[in-house]
N, C-alpha and C positions, 0 to 999 in steps of 0.2 A: 690777324696776320700783319696788318699795318702797324699795330702797336709794337710788335716785335722789331720792326724796322727802326723805330725811334728809341727802343730800350736796349737793343743789343750793343750798340756802340759805347754808350756810357758804362754799361756793365763791364765790357772788355777793358775799357780805359781804367775803371775803378780797380779791377783785379790786378792790372799791370802796375798801377801807381801805388795803390794802398795795401796790396797783399804781397805781390812778388817783389816789388821794389825794396822794402825793408829787409827781406830775406837775403837778397843778393848784394845790397849796397847799404850798409848801415851808417855811412858818413853823411848822407843827406837828411836834414831834419824833416820831421813829419809835416810841419806847416808848409814847407816848400812842395812836398809831395801832394798835399791837399790842394794847394793853389794850382799846381799843374793839372790835377784831376779836374778842377772846376773850369779852368780855361779850355782844356781839351774837350770836355763835355759840352761846353757852350759852343765851341767852334763846330763840333760834330752835329749838334742839334740844329744850328743855323744852316749848315750845309745839307743836312738830311731834309729839312723843311723845304729848302729851295729845290732840291732834287724832286721831292714829292710834288710840289706845285708845278714845276716846269716839265718834268719827264713823266711821272706816273699819272698825272691828270691829263697829259697829252697836249699841253700848251706850247711845247717847243717845236 
């Protein structure tokens, strides 16, 4: 169950940036989309890790 907590966000970000993005807006290059996906996933994973440590483990 906890692995779903860490994988759901990047999967949703990937679908939005790499699948739906090119369908609705063809003007933005793929390397920009991929960079946005990597940055968004990194920010999500850092935030999810901090939430896991502080909230779910009960240290807050």
